[in-house]
VMD Tcl script that builds the backbone (N, CA, C; Angstrom):
set m [mol new atoms 291]
animate dup $m
set s [atomselect $m all]
$s set {name element resname resid chain x y z} {
  {N N MET 1 A 24.606 16.509 -7.286}
  {CA C MET 1 A 23.519 16.152 -6.394}
  {C C MET 1 A 22.291 15.812 -7.224}
  {N N VAL 2 A 21.585 14.792 -6.830}
  {CA C VAL 2 A 20.345 14.417 -7.485}
  {C C VAL 2 A 19.296 14.178 -6.398}
  {N N VAL 3 A 18.078 14.556 -6.686}
  {CA C VAL 3 A 16.980 14.334 -5.756}
  {C C VAL 3 A 16.102 13.234 -6.332}
  {N N ILE 4 A 15.935 12.163 -5.563}
  {CA C ILE 4 A 15.077 11.050 -5.968}
  {C C ILE 4 A 13.953 11.003 -4.946}
  {N N GLY 5 A 12.767 11.377 -5.386}
  {CA C GLY 5 A 11.678 11.496 -4.421}
  {C C GLY 5 A 12.000 12.649 -3.482}
  {N N ASN 6 A 12.074 12.373 -2.196}
  {CA C ASN 6 A 12.425 13.387 -1.205}
  {C C ASN 6 A 13.855 13.247 -0.717}
  {N N ASP 7 A 14.622 12.303 -1.280}
  {CA C ASP 7 A 15.986 12.048 -0.832}
  {C C ASP 7 A 16.999 12.725 -1.737}
  {N N VAL 8 A 18.008 13.337 -1.110}
  {CA C VAL 8 A 19.091 13.971 -1.850}
  {C C VAL 8 A 20.277 13.017 -1.866}
  {N N TRP 9 A 20.765 12.728 -3.064}
  {CA C TRP 9 A 21.933 11.860 -3.235}
  {C C TRP 9 A 23.057 12.697 -3.829}
  {N N ILE 10 A 24.184 12.839 -3.113}
  {CA C ILE 10 A 25.337 13.585 -3.599}
  {C C ILE 10 A 26.369 12.622 -4.170}
  {N N GLY 11 A 26.527 11.488 -3.517}
  {CA C GLY 11 A 27.437 10.456 -3.987}
  {C C GLY 11 A 26.827 9.108 -3.698}
  {N N ALA 12 A 27.124 8.126 -4.528}
  {CA C ALA 12 A 26.603 6.781 -4.321}
  {C C ALA 12 A 27.753 5.791 -4.399}
  {N N ASN 13 A 27.690 4.800 -3.530}
  {CA C ASN 13 A 28.681 3.740 -3.512}
  {C C ASN 13 A 28.025 2.511 -4.106}
  {N N THR 14 A 28.578 1.996 -5.201}
  {CA C THR 14 A 27.926 0.914 -5.917}
  {C C THR 14 A 28.228 -0.473 -5.378}
  {N N ARG 15 A 29.122 -0.585 -4.422}
  {CA C ARG 15 A 29.448 -1.906 -3.892}
  {C C ARG 15 A 29.425 -1.947 -2.375}
  {N N ALA 16 A 28.807 -0.988 -1.766}
  {CA C ALA 16 A 28.741 -0.909 -0.302}
  {C C ALA 16 A 30.143 -1.096 0.257}
  {N N ASN 17 A 30.301 -1.941 1.240}
  {CA C ASN 17 A 31.615 -2.128 1.849}
  {C C ASN 17 A 32.152 -3.529 1.620}
  {N N ARG 18 A 31.787 -4.141 0.501}
  {CA C ARG 18 A 32.236 -5.498 0.228}
  {C C ARG 18 A 33.699 -5.551 -0.166}
  {N N LYS 19 A 34.256 -4.438 -0.616}
  {CA C LYS 19 A 35.654 -4.398 -1.008}
  {C C LYS 19 A 36.421 -3.559 0.006}
  {N N PRO 20 A 37.694 -3.868 0.243}
  {CA C PRO 20 A 38.480 -3.087 1.205}
  {C C PRO 20 A 38.489 -1.593 0.905}
  {N N GLY 21 A 38.466 -1.229 -0.381}
  {CA C GLY 21 A 38.462 0.182 -0.755}
  {C C GLY 21 A 37.103 0.833 -0.644}
  {N N GLY 22 A 36.084 0.107 -0.251}
  {CA C GLY 22 A 34.759 0.679 -0.083}
  {C C GLY 22 A 33.891 0.638 -1.314}
  {N N GLY 23 A 34.339 0.004 -2.359}
  {CA C GLY 23 A 33.513 -0.103 -3.561}
  {C C GLY 23 A 33.756 1.023 -4.533}
  {N N ASN 24 A 32.850 1.214 -5.426}
  {CA C ASN 24 A 32.976 2.228 -6.468}
  {C C ASN 24 A 32.112 3.426 -6.121}
  {N N LEU 25 A 32.740 4.505 -5.728}
  {CA C LEU 25 A 32.021 5.719 -5.374}
  {C C LEU 25 A 31.888 6.583 -6.623}
  {N N PHE 26 A 30.669 7.035 -6.892}
  {CA C PHE 26 A 30.491 7.932 -8.025}
  {C C PHE 26 A 29.642 9.116 -7.622}
  {N N SER 27 A 29.892 10.224 -8.301}
  {CA C SER 27 A 29.145 11.441 -8.062}
  {C C SER 27 A 27.803 11.352 -8.770}
  {N N THR 28 A 26.783 11.858 -8.147}
  {CA C THR 28 A 25.472 11.865 -8.790}
  {C C THR 28 A 25.256 13.145 -9.597}
  {N N ASP 29 A 26.322 13.953 -9.740}
  {CA C ASP 29 A 26.245 15.151 -10.579}
  {C C ASP 29 A 26.463 14.843 -12.051}
  {N N ASN 30 A 26.941 13.648 -12.343}
  {CA C ASN 30 A 27.273 13.274 -13.717}
  {C C ASN 30 A 26.226 12.331 -14.283}
  {N N PRO 31 A 26.185 12.204 -15.615}
  {CA C PRO 31 A 25.251 11.234 -16.206}
  {C C PRO 31 A 25.538 9.828 -15.704}
  {N N ALA 32 A 24.503 9.051 -15.557}
  {CA C ALA 32 A 24.647 7.682 -15.070}
  {C C ALA 32 A 24.740 6.718 -16.227}
  {N N TRP 33 A 25.316 5.578 -15.971}
  {CA C TRP 33 A 25.303 4.505 -16.949}
  {C C TRP 33 A 24.033 3.699 -16.735}
  {N N CYS 34 A 23.902 2.612 -17.398}
  {CA C CYS 34 A 22.707 1.779 -17.328}
  {C C CYS 34 A 22.460 1.259 -15.908}
  {N N LEU 35 A 21.231 1.350 -15.476}
  {CA C LEU 35 A 20.846 0.811 -14.173}
  {C C LEU 35 A 20.672 -0.700 -14.312}
  {N N THR 36 A 21.270 -1.470 -13.412}
  {CA C THR 36 A 21.114 -2.922 -13.423}
  {C C THR 36 A 20.493 -3.372 -12.118}
  {N N GLU 37 A 20.164 -4.665 -12.040}
  {CA C GLU 37 A 19.585 -5.177 -10.792}
  {C C GLU 37 A 20.555 -5.055 -9.634}
  {N N LYS 38 A 21.841 -4.865 -9.905}
  {CA C LYS 38 A 22.841 -4.707 -8.846}
  {C C LYS 38 A 22.693 -3.378 -8.114}
  {N N ALA 39 A 21.843 -2.492 -8.623}
  {CA C ALA 39 A 21.604 -1.211 -7.948}
  {C C ALA 39 A 21.015 -1.425 -6.555}
  {N N ARG 40 A 20.523 -2.622 -6.290}
  {CA C ARG 40 A 19.974 -2.900 -4.955}
  {C C ARG 40 A 21.042 -2.781 -3.874}
  {N N THR 41 A 22.334 -2.822 -4.257}
  {CA C THR 41 A 23.413 -2.703 -3.279}
  {C C THR 41 A 23.935 -1.280 -3.151}
  {N N TRP 42 A 23.429 -0.349 -3.972}
  {CA C TRP 42 A 23.922 1.020 -3.914}
  {C C TRP 42 A 23.574 1.651 -2.575}
  {N N THR 43 A 24.518 2.396 -2.023}
  {CA C THR 43 A 24.281 3.114 -0.769}
  {C C THR 43 A 24.623 4.581 -0.951}
  {N N ARG 44 A 23.922 5.413 -0.214}
  {CA C ARG 44 A 24.187 6.851 -0.246}
  {C C ARG 44 A 25.449 7.115 0.555}
  {N N GLU 45 A 26.355 7.899 0.002}
  {CA C GLU 45 A 27.638 8.168 0.657}
  {C C GLU 45 A 27.467 8.837 2.012}
  {N N SER 46 A 26.540 9.768 2.132}
  {CA C SER 46 A 26.417 10.564 3.355}
  {C C SER 46 A 25.984 9.766 4.573}
  {N N ASP 47 A 25.087 8.787 4.395}
  {CA C ASP 47 A 24.579 8.075 5.574}
  {C C ASP 47 A 24.438 6.567 5.399}
  {N N GLY 48 A 24.828 6.041 4.236}
  {CA C GLY 48 A 24.761 4.598 4.023}
  {C C GLY 48 A 23.387 4.061 3.685}
  {N N ALA 49 A 22.395 4.946 3.500}
  {CA C ALA 49 A 21.043 4.490 3.154}
  {C C ALA 49 A 21.067 3.788 1.804}
  {N N ARG 50 A 20.334 2.689 1.704}
  {CA C ARG 50 A 20.292 1.941 0.449}
  {C C ARG 50 A 19.246 2.520 -0.496}
  {N N LEU 51 A 19.522 2.392 -1.793}
  {CA C LEU 51 A 18.580 2.808 -2.819}
  {C C LEU 51 A 17.343 1.914 -2.728}
  {N N ALA 52 A 16.173 2.509 -2.735}
  {CA C ALA 52 A 14.916 1.757 -2.694}
  {C C ALA 52 A 14.501 1.383 -4.115}
  {N N SER 53 A 13.725 0.321 -4.237}
  {CA C SER 53 A 13.269 -0.091 -5.569}
  {C C SER 53 A 12.442 1.014 -6.227}
  {N N SER 54 A 11.670 1.748 -5.442}
  {CA C SER 54 A 10.894 2.852 -6.020}
  {C C SER 54 A 11.823 3.926 -6.568}
  {N N GLN 55 A 12.962 4.170 -5.900}
  {CA C GLN 55 A 13.922 5.155 -6.389}
  {C C GLN 55 A 14.601 4.665 -7.671}
  {N N ALA 56 A 14.892 3.378 -7.741}
  {CA C ALA 56 A 15.460 2.809 -8.971}
  {C C ALA 56 A 14.473 2.988 -10.115}
  {N N GLY 57 A 13.194 2.786 -9.832}
  {CA C GLY 57 A 12.173 2.988 -10.850}
  {C C GLY 57 A 12.101 4.433 -11.308}
  {N N VAL 58 A 12.196 5.365 -10.371}
  {CA C VAL 58 A 12.173 6.791 -10.707}
  {C C VAL 58 A 13.347 7.126 -11.631}
  {N N LEU 59 A 14.514 6.539 -11.355}
  {CA C LEU 59 A 15.678 6.778 -12.209}
  {C C LEU 59 A 15.442 6.299 -13.634}
  {N N ASN 60 A 14.565 5.323 -13.800}
  {CA C ASN 60 A 14.229 4.815 -15.135}
  {C C ASN 60 A 12.945 5.412 -15.692}
  {N N GLY 61 A 12.388 6.421 -15.020}
  {CA C GLY 61 A 11.248 7.138 -15.565}
  {C C GLY 61 A 9.882 6.686 -15.080}
  {N N PHE 62 A 9.830 5.795 -14.104}
  {CA C PHE 62 A 8.543 5.342 -13.568}
  {C C PHE 62 A 8.094 6.262 -12.434}
  {N N PRO 63 A 6.793 6.353 -12.184}
  {CA C PRO 63 A 6.320 7.155 -11.063}
  {C C PRO 63 A 6.785 6.545 -9.740}
  {N N ASP 64 A 6.948 7.392 -8.737}
  {CA C ASP 64 A 7.426 6.957 -7.418}
  {C C ASP 64 A 6.544 5.866 -6.817}
  {N N ASP 65 A 5.254 5.876 -7.145}
  {CA C ASP 65 A 4.330 4.905 -6.539}
  {C C ASP 65 A 4.055 3.701 -7.442}
  {N N PHE 66 A 4.932 3.454 -8.432}
  {CA C PHE 66 A 4.725 2.296 -9.307}
  {C C PHE 66 A 4.726 1.016 -8.470}
  {N N PRO 67 A 3.790 0.095 -8.717}
  {CA C PRO 67 A 3.631 -1.093 -7.854}
  {C C PRO 67 A 4.599 -2.241 -8.194}
  {N N TRP 68 A 5.876 -2.118 -7.805}
  {CA C TRP 68 A 6.828 -3.216 -7.988}
  {C C TRP 68 A 6.392 -4.385 -7.117}
  {N N THR 69 A 6.610 -5.608 -7.580}
  {CA C THR 69 A 6.170 -6.785 -6.826}
  {C C THR 69 A 7.331 -7.738 -6.599}
  {N N GLY 70 A 7.147 -8.655 -5.648}
  {CA C GLY 70 A 8.148 -9.674 -5.370}
  {C C GLY 70 A 9.164 -9.229 -4.336}
  {N N SER 71 A 10.223 -10.013 -4.230}
  {CA C SER 71 A 11.286 -9.719 -3.269}
  {C C SER 71 A 12.036 -8.460 -3.685}
  {N N ARG 72 A 12.867 -7.942 -2.799}
  {CA C ARG 72 A 13.669 -6.758 -3.102}
  {C C ARG 72 A 14.518 -6.999 -4.361}
  {N N SER 73 A 15.144 -8.181 -4.453}
  {CA C SER 73 A 15.965 -8.493 -5.629}
  {C C SER 73 A 15.123 -8.507 -6.899}
  {N N ARG 74 A 13.929 -9.094 -6.834}
  {CA C ARG 74 A 13.039 -9.159 -8.001}
  {C C ARG 74 A 12.563 -7.761 -8.403}
  {N N GLN 75 A 12.299 -6.918 -7.419}
  {CA C GLN 75 A 11.855 -5.555 -7.720}
  {C C GLN 75 A 12.947 -4.797 -8.468}
  {N N PHE 76 A 14.190 -4.944 -8.036}
  {CA C PHE 76 A 15.289 -4.274 -8.736}
  {C C PHE 76 A 15.496 -4.863 -10.119}
  {N N LEU 77 A 15.307 -6.147 -10.255}
  {CA C LEU 77 A 15.421 -6.775 -11.569}
  {C C LEU 77 A 14.353 -6.209 -12.502}
  {N N GLN 78 A 13.132 -6.044 -12.005}
  {CA C GLN 78 A 12.055 -5.468 -12.807}
  {C C GLN 78 A 12.379 -4.024 -13.191}
  {N N ALA 79 A 12.879 -3.239 -12.232}
  {CA C ALA 79 A 13.171 -1.826 -12.485}
  {C C ALA 79 A 14.313 -1.657 -13.478}
  {N N ALA 80 A 15.239 -2.600 -13.488}
  {CA C ALA 80 A 16.406 -2.484 -14.359}
  {C C ALA 80 A 16.190 -3.116 -15.729}
  {N N ASN 81 A 15.347 -4.107 -15.810}
  {CA C ASN 81 A 15.168 -4.861 -17.046}
  {C C ASN 81 A 14.013 -4.288 -17.867}
  {N N VAL 82 A 14.094 -2.990 -18.132}
  {CA C VAL 82 A 13.017 -2.301 -18.842}
  {C C VAL 82 A 13.587 -1.318 -19.856}
  {N N VAL 83 A 12.741 -0.910 -20.745}
  {CA C VAL 83 A 13.007 0.271 -21.555}
  {C C VAL 83 A 12.240 1.394 -20.862}
  {N N ALA 84 A 12.931 2.465 -20.552}
  {CA C ALA 84 A 12.295 3.581 -19.853}
  {C C ALA 84 A 11.039 4.010 -20.603}
  {N N PRO 85 A 9.950 4.331 -19.895}
  {CA C PRO 85 A 8.687 4.698 -20.545}
  {C C PRO 85 A 8.834 5.820 -21.576}
  {N N GLN 86 A 9.649 6.826 -21.277}
  {CA C GLN 86 A 9.813 7.935 -22.212}
  {C C GLN 86 A 10.510 7.474 -23.494}
  {N N VAL 87 A 11.487 6.580 -23.359}
  {CA C VAL 87 A 12.191 6.061 -24.528}
  {C C VAL 87 A 11.251 5.194 -25.357}
  {N N ALA 88 A 10.476 4.340 -24.687}
  {CA C ALA 88 A 9.518 3.484 -25.391}
  {C C ALA 88 A 8.500 4.334 -26.161}
  {N N ALA 89 A 7.997 5.387 -25.532}
  {CA C ALA 89 A 7.018 6.257 -26.196}
  {C C ALA 89 A 7.631 6.925 -27.424}
  {N N ALA 90 A 8.874 7.394 -27.309}
  {CA C ALA 90 A 9.529 8.032 -28.448}
  {C C ALA 90 A 9.762 7.048 -29.580}
  {N N LEU 91 A 10.174 5.843 -29.242}
  {CA C LEU 91 A 10.379 4.826 -30.273}
  {C C LEU 91 A 9.073 4.447 -30.972}
  {N N LEU 92 A 8.035 4.252 -30.187}
  {CA C LEU 92 A 6.737 3.890 -30.769}
  {C C LEU 92 A 6.198 5.009 -31.661}
  {N N ALA 93 A 6.384 6.245 -31.222}
  {CA C ALA 93 A 5.925 7.382 -32.020}
  {C C ALA 93 A 6.672 7.448 -33.349}
  {N N GLU 94 A 7.973 7.144 -33.305}
  {CA C GLU 94 A 8.773 7.163 -34.539}
  {C C GLU 94 A 8.341 6.037 -35.483}
  {N N VAL 95 A 8.104 4.864 -34.935}
  {CA C VAL 95 A 7.703 3.720 -35.762}
  {C C VAL 95 A 6.298 3.920 -36.324}
  {N N ALA 96 A 5.393 4.443 -35.498}
  {CA C ALA 96 A 4.019 4.644 -35.922}
  {C C ALA 96 A 3.877 5.822 -36.895}
  {N N GLY 97 A 4.869 6.686 -36.878}
  {CA C GLY 97 A 4.841 7.815 -37.818}
  {C C GLY 97 A 4.025 8.913 -37.282}
}
mol reanalyze $m
mol bondsrecalc $m
mol representation Tube
mol addrep $m
């Protein structure tokens, strides 16, 4: 189980119902792989709620109220096409000495 903002996610379906088998269901108890812009199609197993762009940002280390802009697809592209702030800070600190 993972809590993103005020939402509890126990399982996520990465392909909604586009495939006869229901897509790729994964547990949120395990480490995640890289978040991509395709996360816009993720749905919560319990009720089918879709992942919000703000939640995708939280998964990458951004504050819940980060001001994503553009269409839903563009917001997910922005949230996925980043180096997480904590990783960037650690890298910069290492390079700067």
